[in-house]
Structure formats: structure tokens, C-alpha cells
Wavefront OBJ file of the C-alpha trace (Angstrom):
o trace
v -1.286 -108.560 -156.291
v 0.461 -106.648 -158.365
v -1.871 -106.151 -161.405
v -1.197 -106.884 -164.911
v -2.656 -105.986 -168.638
v -1.071 -107.682 -170.795
v -1.502 -111.011 -171.422
v -6.351 -111.252 -170.506
v -7.772 -110.461 -174.175
v -11.716 -110.052 -174.652
v -13.347 -109.506 -178.440
v -17.012 -109.837 -179.682
v -17.490 -111.877 -183.231
v -20.297 -109.065 -183.251
v -17.774 -106.122 -183.196
v -14.229 -104.774 -182.869
v -13.072 -102.069 -180.449
v -14.761 -98.738 -180.843
v -17.011 -100.185 -183.489
v -20.070 -99.339 -183.513
v -22.224 -101.635 -181.552
v -24.951 -103.680 -183.996
v -28.883 -102.498 -183.723
v -29.775 -105.730 -182.468
v -27.617 -105.535 -178.990
v -28.885 -101.850 -178.347
v -32.617 -101.366 -176.613
v -34.015 -99.800 -179.714
v -33.034 -103.626 -181.546
v -33.844 -106.925 -179.689
v -31.841 -106.167 -176.427
v -29.941 -109.141 -176.574
v -26.163 -108.493 -174.868
v -23.944 -109.204 -177.795
v -21.705 -112.056 -177.878
v -18.246 -112.018 -175.847
v -15.452 -114.043 -176.009
v -11.748 -114.598 -174.589
v -8.515 -115.615 -173.803
v -5.156 -115.747 -171.868
v -6.617 -116.280 -168.643
v -4.025 -116.053 -166.503
v -3.043 -119.267 -164.309
v -3.916 -118.759 -160.849
v -7.681 -117.678 -161.940
v -10.763 -118.795 -159.559
v -13.249 -116.631 -161.251
v -13.571 -113.918 -163.786
v -16.921 -110.738 -163.494
v -18.023 -108.983 -166.173
v -19.466 -105.389 -166.299
v -20.307 -102.928 -169.065
v -20.633 -100.120 -168.632
v -20.904 -96.634 -170.180
v -19.021 -93.426 -168.783
v -20.243 -91.029 -171.364
v -23.878 -91.066 -170.227
v -25.398 -88.014 -168.489
v -24.921 -89.074 -164.647
v -22.651 -88.395 -162.083
v -21.745 -92.318 -162.005
v -22.025 -93.288 -165.363
v -24.620 -96.114 -166.499
v -23.954 -99.963 -166.129
v -25.636 -101.890 -168.156
v -24.112 -105.176 -167.045
v -22.626 -107.214 -163.941
v -22.146 -111.056 -163.883
v -20.061 -112.415 -161.878
v -19.394 -116.064 -160.248
v -17.957 -117.522 -163.921
v -15.579 -120.182 -164.077
v -12.326 -119.993 -165.524
v -13.014 -122.429 -167.666
v -15.711 -120.896 -169.342
v -14.497 -119.197 -172.640
v -17.087 -117.708 -173.817
v -20.612 -116.080 -173.701
v -22.664 -116.442 -176.765
v -26.065 -114.126 -177.193
v -28.525 -113.585 -174.014
v -25.972 -115.465 -171.762
v -25.405 -113.932 -169.100
v -28.360 -115.445 -167.236
v -25.956 -118.743 -166.336
v -23.613 -117.012 -164.175
v -25.144 -114.436 -161.159
v -26.197 -111.099 -162.259
v -26.104 -108.046 -160.558
v -28.432 -105.184 -161.017
v -27.844 -102.489 -164.039
v -27.974 -98.758 -163.866
v -32.397 -99.442 -164.292
v -32.920 -101.291 -161.309
v -32.983 -104.033 -163.082
v -30.859 -107.503 -163.190
v -29.564 -109.091 -166.163
v -28.481 -107.187 -169.359
v -29.865 -103.330 -170.492
v -28.734 -102.744 -173.838
v -27.229 -99.422 -175.134
v -29.333 -96.069 -175.528
v -27.276 -92.805 -175.481
v -29.727 -89.636 -175.346
v -30.150 -88.802 -178.873
v -28.330 -86.379 -180.272
v -25.921 -86.722 -177.296
v -22.855 -87.817 -179.174
v -21.457 -91.253 -179.451
v -20.572 -93.265 -175.997
v -18.544 -96.064 -175.379
v -19.702 -99.048 -174.016
v -16.701 -100.345 -171.409
v -17.089 -104.568 -171.714
v -14.661 -105.359 -168.487
v -13.073 -109.032 -167.782
v -11.826 -109.472 -164.534
v -9.914 -112.063 -163.638
v -9.433 -113.119 -159.724
v -7.393 -114.517 -157.547
v -9.671 -116.109 -155.197
v -13.458 -117.856 -155.655
v -16.026 -115.413 -153.997
v -19.342 -116.588 -153.104
v -21.043 -112.673 -153.778
v -24.991 -113.138 -153.948
v -26.823 -111.761 -156.636
v -27.800 -108.033 -156.909
v -24.563 -106.486 -156.688
v -24.349 -103.005 -158.534
v -21.420 -102.157 -160.131
v -19.541 -100.362 -156.863
v -20.727 -103.228 -154.438
v -19.083 -105.821 -157.225
v -15.696 -103.915 -158.565
v -15.364 -103.156 -154.247
v -15.721 -107.232 -153.442
v -13.497 -108.277 -155.746
v -10.795 -105.527 -155.597
v -8.726 -107.460 -153.635
v -8.541 -110.441 -156.087
v -8.124 -108.855 -159.603
v -5.240 -110.477 -160.652
v -5.806 -108.570 -164.600
v -8.526 -107.302 -166.467
v -9.303 -106.837 -169.886
v -11.465 -104.401 -171.965
v -13.113 -104.537 -174.979
v -15.155 -100.946 -175.766
v -18.154 -100.837 -178.056
v -19.844 -97.258 -179.504
v -23.668 -96.441 -179.977
v -25.239 -93.143 -180.832
v -28.507 -92.050 -181.172
l 1 2 3 4 5 6 7 8 9 10 11 12 13 14 15 16 17 18 19 20 21 22 23 24 25 26 27 28 29 30 31 32 33 34 35 36 37 38 39 40 41 42 43 44 45 46 47 48 49 50 51 52 53 54 55 56 57 58 59 60 61 62 63 64 65 66 67 68 69 70 71 72 73 74 75 76 77 78 79 80 81 82 83 84 85 86 87 88 89 90 91 92 93 94 95 96 97 98 99 100 101 102 103 104 105 106 107 108 109 110 111 112 113 114 115 116 117 118 119 120 121 122 123 124 125 126 127 128 129 130 131 132 133 134 135 136 137 138 139 140 141 142 143 144 145 146 147 148 149 150 151 152 153 154
């Protein structure tokens, strides 16, 4: 199926794209996930998945802050610290759940990509998948994707 990137949108009431992520959503603050809202879920969507990833981290594959999946297409938002309602994967600290931005001091601004994926199949994925495993599992079923990019620097 062809990938379409035009109707699905993801935003946060806490920050806009390319804006600084508020400290409370970082590891220096309360370390809770930010509120997220989306619209334009394409017809035929059976499930949604979300990944928060920092490609600027000084690691070979960047740093994954959050993976959640098994989100119903009828859900249109996550409130603060709301990810545990869904199946959680593991982040780059090898823990489940969200871990907030914590770029190395003096490393410059890092970009945090919140990727939302609309899937045309309801997948029964086990908890604890990392970013690469989740992307491999959903690759053939992504019908649309959207992103929100926040910035944080220490």
C-alpha cells in the first residue's frame, strides 16, 4: 500500500513544532510524557503506534525515548503521562515507558521526533518491543504517518 503523508496531523498543547519542549517533560523536570493530540486518521486505520526518538543523540542509532502501540484509531489524544494505557515498548534505557529528553550538556539542541503511525491492520504485538523491532513489525501496514518535532538543549 502506498504511503501517504498529508492528512494525519499530530500536535501538542505543550509546544509547537520546532519549539522548546517544556522542562517538566524532560528528565530534568517531572520526566512525564507530554500531552499529544492528533487528527486526520485515515479511513481503514485499524491501529496507531507512536515513537519518540532523538536522532541527534551521540549514539549509532540515536536515542529512543518512547514506544507505544496498540492504540485504537478512535483515540485522538494522550494526556500527560498517559502512555501506560497502551502497549509499551522499551526505550533506549532498556525500560518501558517514557523517558524525557536529557541531551549531553553543551551538545547543542537536540530534535525529538514524535512519530505517529496509522496502520491498516490490528496487530497483536507483545509488550517490550524496541524502536527497531516495532518499525519492523509495522512496516508493511503503515498507511500514513505524521510527526511533531520538539527541541531541547542543556
